[in-house]
PDB file of N, H, CA, C and O in Angstrom:
ATOM      1  N   MET A   1     -81.361  -3.682 -33.433  1.00  0.00           N
ATOM      2  CA  MET A   1     -82.332  -3.164 -34.044  1.00  0.00           C
ATOM      3  C   MET A   1     -82.743  -4.018 -35.361  1.00  0.00           C
ATOM      4  O   MET A   1     -81.970  -4.277 -36.284  1.00  0.00           O
ATOM      5  N   THR A   2     -83.956  -4.363 -35.285  1.00  0.00           N
ATOM      6  H   THR A   2     -84.584  -4.152 -34.535  1.00  0.00           H
ATOM      7  CA  THR A   2     -84.468  -5.231 -36.620  1.00  0.00           C
ATOM      8  C   THR A   2     -84.754  -4.208 -37.921  1.00  0.00           C
ATOM      9  O   THR A   2     -84.928  -2.991 -37.868  1.00  0.00           O
ATOM     10  N   ALA A   3     -84.751  -4.891 -38.852  1.00  0.00           N
ATOM     11  H   ALA A   3     -84.610  -5.880 -38.895  1.00  0.00           H
ATOM     12  CA  ALA A   3     -85.289  -3.902 -39.963  1.00  0.00           C
ATOM     13  C   ALA A   3     -86.421  -3.416 -40.088  1.00  0.00           C
ATOM     14  O   ALA A   3     -86.613  -2.543 -40.935  1.00  0.00           O
ATOM     15  N   LEU A   4     -87.412  -3.861 -39.288  1.00  0.00           N
ATOM     16  H   LEU A   4     -87.256  -4.571 -38.600  1.00  0.00           H
ATOM     17  CA  LEU A   4     -88.912  -3.314 -39.324  1.00  0.00           C
ATOM     18  C   LEU A   4     -88.696  -2.212 -38.344  1.00  0.00           C
ATOM     19  O   LEU A   4     -89.368  -1.189 -38.472  1.00  0.00           O
ATOM     20  N   GLU A   5     -87.801  -2.318 -37.352  1.00  0.00           N
ATOM     21  H   GLU A   5     -87.254  -3.149 -37.249  1.00  0.00           H
ATOM     22  CA  GLU A   5     -87.887  -1.260 -36.484  1.00  0.00           C
ATOM     23  C   GLU A   5     -86.977  -0.272 -36.909  1.00  0.00           C
ATOM     24  O   GLU A   5     -87.007   0.830 -36.361  1.00  0.00           O
ATOM     25  N   ARG A   6     -86.026  -0.556 -37.972  1.00  0.00           N
ATOM     26  H   ARG A   6     -86.001  -1.452 -38.417  1.00  0.00           H
ATOM     27  CA  ARG A   6     -85.356   0.855 -38.485  1.00  0.00           C
ATOM     28  C   ARG A   6     -86.135   1.555 -39.341  1.00  0.00           C
ATOM     29  O   ARG A   6     -86.178   2.784 -39.289  1.00  0.00           O
ATOM     30  N   ALA A   7     -87.070   0.603 -40.517  1.00  0.00           N
ATOM     31  H   ALA A   7     -87.036  -0.396 -40.560  1.00  0.00           H
ATOM     32  CA  ALA A   7     -87.868   1.283 -41.247  1.00  0.00           C
ATOM     33  C   ALA A   7     -88.826   2.258 -40.631  1.00  0.00           C
ATOM     34  O   ALA A   7     -89.115   3.306 -41.209  1.00  0.00           O
ATOM     35  N   LEU A   8     -89.321   1.927 -39.465  1.00  0.00           N
ATOM     36  H   LEU A   8     -89.086   1.077 -38.995  1.00  0.00           H
ATOM     37  CA  LEU A   8     -90.518   2.744 -38.759  1.00  0.00           C
ATOM     38  C   LEU A   8     -89.783   3.807 -38.213  1.00  0.00           C
ATOM     39  O   LEU A   8     -90.383   4.878 -38.124  1.00  0.00           O
ATOM     40  N   LEU A   9     -88.403   3.747 -37.756  1.00  0.00           N
ATOM     41  H   LEU A   9     -87.915   2.877 -37.829  1.00  0.00           H
ATOM     42  CA  LEU A   9     -87.423   4.738 -37.118  1.00  0.00           C
ATOM     43  C   LEU A   9     -87.561   5.897 -38.243  1.00  0.00           C
ATOM     44  O   LEU A   9     -88.116   6.971 -38.017  1.00  0.00           O
ATOM     45  N   ASP A  10     -86.911   5.493 -39.638  1.00  0.00           N
ATOM     46  H   ASP A  10     -86.459   4.620 -39.821  1.00  0.00           H
ATOM     47  CA  ASP A  10     -86.626   6.122 -40.609  1.00  0.00           C
ATOM     48  C   ASP A  10     -87.869   6.912 -41.086  1.00  0.00           C
ATOM     49  O   ASP A  10     -87.765   8.045 -41.557  1.00  0.00           O
ATOM     50  N   ALA A  11     -88.927   6.333 -40.960  1.00  0.00           N
ATOM     51  H   ALA A  11     -89.012   5.413 -40.578  1.00  0.00           H
ATOM     52  CA  ALA A  11     -90.341   7.207 -41.426  1.00  0.00           C
ATOM     53  C   ALA A  11     -90.569   8.180 -40.306  1.00  0.00           C
ATOM     54  O   ALA A  11     -91.150   9.258 -40.435  1.00  0.00           O
ATOM     55  N   LEU A  12     -90.079   7.722 -39.240  1.00  0.00           N
ATOM     56  H   LEU A  12     -89.606   6.847 -39.135  1.00  0.00           H
ATOM     57  CA  LEU A  12     -90.712   8.645 -38.110  1.00  0.00           C
ATOM     58  C   LEU A  12     -89.626   9.971 -38.181  1.00  0.00           C
ATOM     59  O   LEU A  12     -90.009  11.098 -37.866  1.00  0.00           O
ATOM     60  N   VAL A  13     -88.377   9.728 -38.585  1.00  0.00           N
ATOM     61  H   VAL A  13     -88.065   8.813 -38.841  1.00  0.00           H
ATOM     62  CA  VAL A  13     -87.411  11.027 -38.775  1.00  0.00           C
ATOM     63  C   VAL A  13     -87.934  11.641 -39.789  1.00  0.00           C
ATOM     64  O   VAL A  13     -88.117  12.854 -39.687  1.00  0.00           O
ATOM     65  N   ALA A  14     -88.339  10.872 -41.148  1.00  0.00           N
ATOM     66  H   ALA A  14     -88.190   9.886 -41.231  1.00  0.00           H
ATOM     67  CA  ALA A  14     -88.957  11.819 -42.272  1.00  0.00           C
ATOM     68  C   ALA A  14     -90.096  12.645 -41.671  1.00  0.00           C
ATOM     69  O   ALA A  14     -89.973  13.870 -41.657  1.00  0.00           O
ATOM     70  N   ALA A  15     -91.119  12.107 -41.206  1.00  0.00           N
ATOM     71  H   ALA A  15     -91.218  11.112 -41.217  1.00  0.00           H
ATOM     72  CA  ALA A  15     -92.202  12.848 -40.816  1.00  0.00           C
ATOM     73  C   ALA A  15     -91.812  13.903 -39.934  1.00  0.00           C
ATOM     74  O   ALA A  15     -92.472  14.931 -40.091  1.00  0.00           O
ATOM     75  N   GLU A  16     -90.808  13.951 -38.929  1.00  0.00           N
ATOM     76  H   GLU A  16     -90.272  13.117 -38.801  1.00  0.00           H
ATOM     77  CA  GLU A  16     -90.361  15.000 -38.135  1.00  0.00           C
ATOM     78  C   GLU A  16     -89.609  16.196 -38.738  1.00  0.00           C
ATOM     79  O   GLU A  16     -89.612  17.365 -38.352  1.00  0.00           O
ATOM     80  N   PHE A  17     -88.913  15.591 -39.855  1.00  0.00           N
ATOM     81  H   PHE A  17     -88.911  14.641 -40.169  1.00  0.00           H
ATOM     82  CA  PHE A  17     -88.170  16.373 -41.027  1.00  0.00           C
ATOM     83  C   PHE A  17     -89.186  17.572 -41.678  1.00  0.00           C
ATOM     84  O   PHE A  17     -89.035  18.791 -41.766  1.00  0.00           O
ATOM     85  N   TRP A  18     -90.286  16.670 -42.093  1.00  0.00           N
ATOM     86  H   TRP A  18     -90.409  15.680 -42.021  1.00  0.00           H
ATOM     87  CA  TRP A  18     -91.368  17.546 -42.898  1.00  0.00           C
ATOM     88  C   TRP A  18     -92.301  18.384 -42.137  1.00  0.00           C
ATOM     89  O   TRP A  18     -92.837  19.396 -42.589  1.00  0.00           O
ATOM     90  N   GLN A  19     -92.492  17.839 -40.786  1.00  0.00           N
ATOM     91  H   GLN A  19     -92.058  17.017 -40.418  1.00  0.00           H
ATOM     92  CA  GLN A  19     -92.959  18.895 -39.960  1.00  0.00           C
ATOM     93  C   GLN A  19     -91.916  20.137 -39.799  1.00  0.00           C
ATOM     94  O   GLN A  19     -92.447  21.215 -40.066  1.00  0.00           O
ATOM     95  N   GLN A  20     -91.068  20.186 -39.564  1.00  0.00           N
ATOM     96  H   GLN A  20     -90.637  19.310 -39.348  1.00  0.00           H
ATOM     97  CA  GLN A  20     -90.115  21.125 -39.032  1.00  0.00           C
ATOM     98  C   GLN A  20     -89.851  22.103 -40.403  1.00  0.00           C
ATOM     99  O   GLN A  20     -89.905  23.314 -40.186  1.00  0.00           O
ATOM    100  N   VAL A  21     -89.560  21.652 -41.840  1.00  0.00           N
ATOM    101  H   VAL A  21     -89.516  20.669 -42.016  1.00  0.00           H
ATOM    102  CA  VAL A  21     -89.782  22.291 -42.918  1.00  0.00           C
ATOM    103  C   VAL A  21     -91.075  22.968 -43.166  1.00  0.00           C
ATOM    104  O   VAL A  21     -91.127  23.820 -44.053  1.00  0.00           O
ATOM    105  N   GLY A  22     -92.046  22.694 -42.522  1.00  0.00           N
ATOM    106  H   GLY A  22     -92.004  22.001 -41.802  1.00  0.00           H
ATOM    107  CA  GLY A  22     -93.396  23.236 -42.916  1.00  0.00           C
ATOM    108  C   GLY A  22     -94.403  22.804 -44.048  1.00  0.00           C
ATOM    109  O   GLY A  22     -95.329  23.378 -44.621  1.00  0.00           O
ATOM    110  N   GLU A  23     -93.872  21.630 -44.124  1.00  0.00           N
ATOM    111  H   GLU A  23     -93.120  21.164 -43.659  1.00  0.00           H
ATOM    112  CA  GLU A  23     -94.669  20.667 -45.370  1.00  0.00           C
ATOM    113  C   GLU A  23     -95.131  19.146 -44.684  1.00  0.00           C
ATOM    114  O   GLU A  23     -94.709  18.074 -45.117  1.00  0.00           O
ATOM    115  N   PRO A  24     -96.090  19.282 -43.520  1.00  0.00           N
ATOM    116  CA  PRO A  24     -96.741  18.098 -43.142  1.00  0.00           C
ATOM    117  C   PRO A  24     -97.242  17.363 -43.932  1.00  0.00           C
ATOM    118  O   PRO A  24     -97.148  16.146 -43.774  1.00  0.00           O
ATOM    119  N   HIS A  25     -97.927  17.922 -45.025  1.00  0.00           N
ATOM    120  H   HIS A  25     -98.003  18.910 -45.154  1.00  0.00           H
ATOM    121  CA  HIS A  25     -98.634  17.064 -45.973  1.00  0.00           C
ATOM    122  C   HIS A  25     -97.724  16.473 -46.764  1.00  0.00           C
ATOM    123  O   HIS A  25     -98.213  15.989 -47.785  1.00  0.00           O
ATOM    124  N   ARG A  26     -96.478  16.343 -46.626  1.00  0.00           N
ATOM    125  H   ARG A  26     -96.081  16.736 -45.797  1.00  0.00           H
ATOM    126  CA  ARG A  26     -95.594  15.354 -47.484  1.00  0.00           C
ATOM    127  C   ARG A  26     -95.304  13.875 -46.502  1.00  0.00           C
ATOM    128  O   ARG A  26     -94.658  12.874 -46.811  1.00  0.00           O
ATOM    129  N   THR A  27     -96.043  14.184 -45.243  1.00  0.00           N
ATOM    130  H   THR A  27     -96.568  14.997 -44.992  1.00  0.00           H
ATOM    131  CA  THR A  27     -95.603  13.034 -44.258  1.00  0.00           C
ATOM    132  C   THR A  27     -96.507  11.806 -44.785  1.00  0.00           C
ATOM    133  O   THR A  27     -97.653  11.937 -45.215  1.00  0.00           O
ATOM    134  N   ASP A  28     -95.695  10.413 -44.663  1.00  0.00           N
ATOM    135  H   ASP A  28     -94.764  10.307 -44.314  1.00  0.00           H
ATOM    136  CA  ASP A  28     -96.580   9.321 -45.235  1.00  0.00           C
ATOM    137  C   ASP A  28     -97.311   8.674 -43.953  1.00  0.00           C
ATOM    138  O   ASP A  28     -96.750   7.757 -43.353  1.00  0.00           O
ATOM    139  N   TRP A  29     -98.393   9.089 -43.593  1.00  0.00           N
ATOM    140  H   TRP A  29     -98.850   9.834 -44.079  1.00  0.00           H
ATOM    141  CA  TRP A  29     -98.875   8.668 -42.294  1.00  0.00           C
ATOM    142  C   TRP A  29     -99.160   6.934 -42.241  1.00  0.00           C
ATOM    143  O   TRP A  29     -98.964   6.165 -41.300  1.00  0.00           O
ATOM    144  N   ALA A  30     -99.720   6.635 -43.683  1.00  0.00           N
ATOM    145  H   ALA A  30     -99.879   7.260 -44.448  1.00  0.00           H
ATOM    146  CA  ALA A  30    -100.386   5.387 -44.148  1.00  0.00           C
ATOM    147  C   ALA A  30     -98.894   4.487 -43.713  1.00  0.00           C
ATOM    148  O   ALA A  30     -98.981   3.588 -42.877  1.00  0.00           O
ATOM    149  N   GLU A  31     -97.866   4.746 -44.209  1.00  0.00           N
ATOM    150  H   GLU A  31     -97.796   5.477 -44.888  1.00  0.00           H
ATOM    151  CA  GLU A  31     -96.648   3.881 -43.943  1.00  0.00           C
ATOM    152  C   GLU A  31     -96.340   3.709 -42.500  1.00  0.00           C
ATOM    153  O   GLU A  31     -96.074   2.607 -42.020  1.00  0.00           O
ATOM    154  N   ILE A  32     -96.385   5.046 -41.667  1.00  0.00           N
ATOM    155  H   ILE A  32     -96.601   5.941 -42.056  1.00  0.00           H
ATOM    156  CA  ILE A  32     -95.944   5.083 -40.517  1.00  0.00           C
ATOM    157  C   ILE A  32     -96.733   3.823 -39.833  1.00  0.00           C
ATOM    158  O   ILE A  32     -96.201   2.870 -39.265  1.00  0.00           O
ATOM    159  N   GLN A  33     -98.316   4.078 -40.050  1.00  0.00           N
ATOM    160  H   GLN A  33     -98.749   4.853 -40.512  1.00  0.00           H
ATOM    161  CA  GLN A  33     -99.172   3.453 -39.012  1.00  0.00           C
ATOM    162  C   GLN A  33     -98.957   1.672 -39.406  1.00  0.00           C
ATOM    163  O   GLN A  33     -98.924   0.747 -38.596  1.00  0.00           O
ATOM    164  N   HIS A  34     -98.833   1.600 -40.902  1.00  0.00           N
ATOM    165  H   HIS A  34     -98.859   2.352 -41.561  1.00  0.00           H
ATOM    166  CA  HIS A  34     -98.624   0.173 -41.258  1.00  0.00           C
ATOM    167  C   HIS A  34     -97.160  -0.565 -40.502  1.00  0.00           C
ATOM    168  O   HIS A  34     -97.156  -1.704 -40.034  1.00  0.00           O
ATOM    169  N   LEU A  35     -96.276   0.127 -40.512  1.00  0.00           N
ATOM    170  H   LEU A  35     -96.279   1.052 -40.893  1.00  0.00           H
ATOM    171  CA  LEU A  35     -95.191  -0.233 -39.834  1.00  0.00           C
ATOM    172  C   LEU A  35     -95.358  -0.641 -38.366  1.00  0.00           C
ATOM    173  O   LEU A  35     -94.945  -1.699 -37.889  1.00  0.00           O
ATOM    174  N   SER A  36     -96.022   0.339 -37.697  1.00  0.00           N
ATOM    175  H   SER A  36     -96.357   1.198 -38.084  1.00  0.00           H
ATOM    176  CA  SER A  36     -95.931   0.328 -36.484  1.00  0.00           C
ATOM    177  C   SER A  36     -97.115  -0.615 -36.010  1.00  0.00           C
ATOM    178  O   SER A  36     -97.067  -1.124 -34.890  1.00  0.00           O
ATOM    179  N   TYR A  37     -98.171  -0.844 -36.862  1.00  0.00           N
ATOM    180  H   TYR A  37     -98.210  -0.431 -37.772  1.00  0.00           H
ATOM    181  CA  TYR A  37     -98.856  -2.189 -36.614  1.00  0.00           C
ATOM    182  C   TYR A  37     -97.942  -3.553 -36.882  1.00  0.00           C
ATOM    183  O   TYR A  37     -98.044  -4.483 -36.081  1.00  0.00           O
ATOM    184  N   ARG A  38     -97.218  -3.634 -37.807  1.00  0.00           N
ATOM    185  H   ARG A  38     -97.135  -2.879 -38.457  1.00  0.00           H
ATOM    186  CA  ARG A  38     -96.746  -4.766 -37.798  1.00  0.00           C
ATOM    187  C   ARG A  38     -95.793  -5.082 -36.824  1.00  0.00           C
ATOM    188  O   ARG A  38     -95.702  -6.246 -36.436  1.00  0.00           O
ATOM    189  N   LEU A  39     -94.995  -4.110 -36.331  1.00  0.00           N
ATOM    190  H   LEU A  39     -95.069  -3.164 -36.646  1.00  0.00           H
ATOM    191  CA  LEU A  39     -94.083  -4.015 -35.034  1.00  0.00           C
ATOM    192  C   LEU A  39     -94.894  -4.717 -33.763  1.00  0.00           C
ATOM    193  O   LEU A  39     -94.665  -5.804 -33.231  1.00  0.00           O
ATOM    194  N   HIS A  40     -95.988  -3.669 -33.433  1.00  0.00           N
ATOM    195  H   HIS A  40     -96.175  -2.787 -33.864  1.00  0.00           H
ATOM    196  CA  HIS A  40     -96.816  -4.104 -32.413  1.00  0.00           C
ATOM    197  C   HIS A  40     -97.514  -5.715 -32.369  1.00  0.00           C
ATOM    198  O   HIS A  40     -97.727  -6.458 -31.411  1.00  0.00           O
ATOM    199  N   TYR A  41     -97.741  -5.875 -33.712  1.00  0.00           N
ATOM    200  H   TYR A  41     -97.569  -5.271 -34.491  1.00  0.00           H
ATOM    201  CA  TYR A  41     -98.081  -7.605 -33.777  1.00  0.00           C
ATOM    202  C   TYR A  41     -96.809  -8.264 -33.602  1.00  0.00           C
ATOM    203  O   TYR A  41     -96.827  -9.282 -32.910  1.00  0.00           O
ATOM    204  N   ARG A  42     -95.885  -7.947 -34.012  1.00  0.00           N
ATOM    205  H   ARG A  42     -95.871  -7.120 -34.574  1.00  0.00           H
ATOM    206  CA  ARG A  42     -94.749  -8.988 -33.848  1.00  0.00           C
ATOM    207  C   ARG A  42     -94.433  -8.978 -32.144  1.00  0.00           C
ATOM    208  O   ARG A  42     -94.017 -10.021 -31.640  1.00  0.00           O
ATOM    209  N   ALA A  43     -94.577  -8.164 -31.570  1.00  0.00           N
ATOM    210  H   ALA A  43     -94.915  -7.317 -31.980  1.00  0.00           H
ATOM    211  CA  ALA A  43     -94.224  -7.718 -30.226  1.00  0.00           C
ATOM    212  C   ALA A  43     -95.237  -8.543 -29.519  1.00  0.00           C
ATOM    213  O   ALA A  43     -94.859  -9.318 -28.641  1.00  0.00           O
ATOM    214  N   ARG A  44     -96.633  -8.430 -29.865  1.00  0.00           N
ATOM    215  H   ARG A  44     -96.940  -7.801 -30.579  1.00  0.00           H
ATOM    216  CA  ARG A  44     -97.620  -9.191 -29.279  1.00  0.00           C
ATOM    217  C   ARG A  44     -97.448 -10.627 -29.539  1.00  0.00           C
ATOM    218  O   ARG A  44     -97.290 -11.301 -28.521  1.00  0.00           O
ATOM    219  N   THR A  45     -97.441 -11.164 -30.494  1.00  0.00           N
ATOM    220  H   THR A  45     -97.569 -10.616 -31.321  1.00  0.00           H
ATOM    221  CA  THR A  45     -97.472 -12.510 -30.658  1.00  0.00           C
ATOM    222  C   THR A  45     -96.157 -13.341 -30.810  1.00  0.00           C
ATOM    223  O   THR A  45     -96.221 -14.570 -30.811  1.00  0.00           O
ATOM    224  N   GLY A  46     -95.040 -12.727 -30.930  1.00  0.00           N
ATOM    225  H   GLY A  46     -94.987 -11.728 -30.929  1.00  0.00           H
ATOM    226  CA  GLY A  46     -93.851 -13.344 -31.167  1.00  0.00           C
ATOM    227  C   GLY A  46     -93.372 -14.055 -32.604  1.00  0.00           C
ATOM    228  O   GLY A  46     -92.508 -14.898 -32.847  1.00  0.00           O
ATOM    229  N   ARG A  47     -94.408 -13.270 -33.519  1.00  0.00           N
ATOM    230  H   ARG A  47     -95.109 -12.585 -33.321  1.00  0.00           H
ATOM    231  CA  ARG A  47     -93.961 -13.725 -34.899  1.00  0.00           C
ATOM    232  C   ARG A  47     -94.437 -12.457 -36.108  1.00  0.00           C
ATOM    233  O   ARG A  47     -95.256 -11.550 -35.959  1.00  0.00           O
ATOM    234  N   ALA A  48     -93.793 -12.714 -37.023  1.00  0.00           N
ATOM    235  H   ALA A  48     -93.128 -13.450 -37.144  1.00  0.00           H
ATOM    236  CA  ALA A  48     -94.105 -11.766 -38.022  1.00  0.00           C
ATOM    237  C   ALA A  48     -95.567 -11.838 -38.597  1.00  0.00           C
ATOM    238  O   ALA A  48     -96.036 -12.957 -38.801  1.00  0.00           O
ATOM    239  N   ARG A  49     -96.280 -10.776 -38.857  1.00  0.00           N
ATOM    240  H   ARG A  49     -95.899  -9.867 -38.691  1.00  0.00           H
ATOM    241  CA  ARG A  49     -97.583 -11.103 -39.602  1.00  0.00           C
ATOM    242  C   ARG A  49     -97.352 -10.786 -41.390  1.00  0.00           C
ATOM    243  O   ARG A  49     -96.834  -9.882 -42.046  1.00  0.00           O
ATOM    244  N   THR A  50     -97.962 -11.914 -41.659  1.00  0.00           N
ATOM    245  H   THR A  50     -98.382 -12.649 -41.126  1.00  0.00           H
ATOM    246  CA  THR A  50     -98.041 -11.855 -43.308  1.00  0.00           C
ATOM    247  C   THR A  50     -99.338 -11.439 -43.523  1.00  0.00           C
ATOM    248  O   THR A  50    -100.379 -11.995 -43.173  1.00  0.00           O
ATOM    249  N   ILE A  51     -99.117 -10.002 -44.373  1.00  0.00           N
ATOM    250  H   ILE A  51     -98.272  -9.551 -44.657  1.00  0.00           H
ATOM    251  CA  ILE A  51    -100.436  -9.246 -44.820  1.00  0.00           C
ATOM    252  C   ILE A  51    -101.034  -9.755 -46.138  1.00  0.00           C
ATOM    253  O   ILE A  51    -100.449  -9.205 -47.071  1.00  0.00           O
ATOM    254  N   ILE A  52    -101.709 -10.357 -46.436  1.00  0.00           N
ATOM    255  H   ILE A  52    -102.184 -10.804 -45.678  1.00  0.00           H
ATOM    256  CA  ILE A  52    -102.327 -10.847 -47.644  1.00  0.00           C
ATOM    257  C   ILE A  52    -103.120  -9.850 -48.350  1.00  0.00           C
ATOM    258  O   ILE A  52    -104.220  -9.445 -47.973  1.00  0.00           O
ATOM    259  N   ARG A  53    -102.352  -9.389 -49.647  1.00  0.00           N
ATOM    260  H   ARG A  53    -101.459  -9.718 -49.954  1.00  0.00           H
ATOM    261  CA  ARG A  53    -102.999  -7.965 -50.456  1.00  0.00           C
ATOM    262  C   ARG A  53    -104.546  -8.849 -51.003  1.00  0.00           C
ATOM    263  O   ARG A  53    -104.692 -10.008 -51.392  1.00  0.00           O
ATOM    264  N   PRO A  54    -105.465  -7.806 -50.837  1.00  0.00           N
ATOM    265  CA  PRO A  54    -106.897  -7.907 -51.582  1.00  0.00           C
ATOM    266  C   PRO A  54    -106.553  -8.887 -52.707  1.00  0.00           C
ATOM    267  O   PRO A  54    -107.034 -10.018 -52.633  1.00  0.00           O
ATOM    268  N   SER A  55    -105.744  -8.556 -53.771  1.00  0.00           N
ATOM    269  H   SER A  55    -105.353  -7.638 -53.831  1.00  0.00           H
ATOM    270  CA  SER A  55    -105.626  -9.099 -55.101  1.00  0.00           C
ATOM    271  C   SER A  55    -105.122 -10.458 -55.116  1.00  0.00           C
ATOM    272  O   SER A  55    -105.206 -11.176 -56.113  1.00  0.00           O
ATOM    273  N   LYS A  56    -104.571 -10.835 -53.963  1.00  0.00           N
ATOM    274  H   LYS A  56    -104.503 -10.251 -53.154  1.00  0.00           H
ATOM    275  CA  LYS A  56    -104.183 -12.278 -53.938  1.00  0.00           C
ATOM    276  C   LYS A  56    -105.014 -13.167 -53.306  1.00  0.00           C
ATOM    277  O   LYS A  56    -104.593 -14.299 -53.065  1.00  0.00           O
ATOM    278  N   LEU A  57    -106.412 -12.755 -52.918  1.00  0.00           N
ATOM    279  H   LEU A  57    -106.754 -11.835 -53.113  1.00  0.00           H
ATOM    280  CA  LEU A  57    -107.212 -13.519 -52.225  1.00  0.00           C
ATOM    281  C   LEU A  57    -108.435 -14.365 -53.440  1.00  0.00           C
ATOM    282  O   LEU A  57    -109.340 -15.153 -53.165  1.00  0.00           O
ATOM    283  N   ASN A  58    -108.098 -13.936 -54.512  1.00  0.00           N
ATOM    284  H   ASN A  58    -107.364 -13.295 -54.736  1.00  0.00           H
ATOM    285  CA  ASN A  58    -108.857 -14.654 -55.610  1.00  0.00           C
ATOM    286  C   ASN A  58    -110.195 -14.343 -55.495  1.00  0.00           C
ATOM    287  O   ASN A  58    -110.959 -15.295 -55.653  1.00  0.00           O
ATOM    288  N   LEU A  59    -110.703 -13.220 -55.251  1.00  0.00           N
ATOM    289  H   LEU A  59    -110.081 -12.447 -55.123  1.00  0.00           H
ATOM    290  CA  LEU A  59    -112.176 -12.918 -54.627  1.00  0.00           C
ATOM    291  C   LEU A  59    -113.154 -12.956 -56.003  1.00  0.00           C
ATOM    292  O   LEU A  59    -114.366 -12.763 -55.904  1.00  0.00           O
TER     293      LEU A  59
END
């Protein structure tokens, strides 16, 4: 299991925990979506995706 897969699994376990204790608003869906996107990109292309933050683009 890669570090990326482990991070996604941890985020999903945390989401399930917050659902079970009745506080679904504490789930970090943005992080889950981000990790899932990176994992699918890696599976599709065979390489990791470097995501450039807008602050680094010198706009």
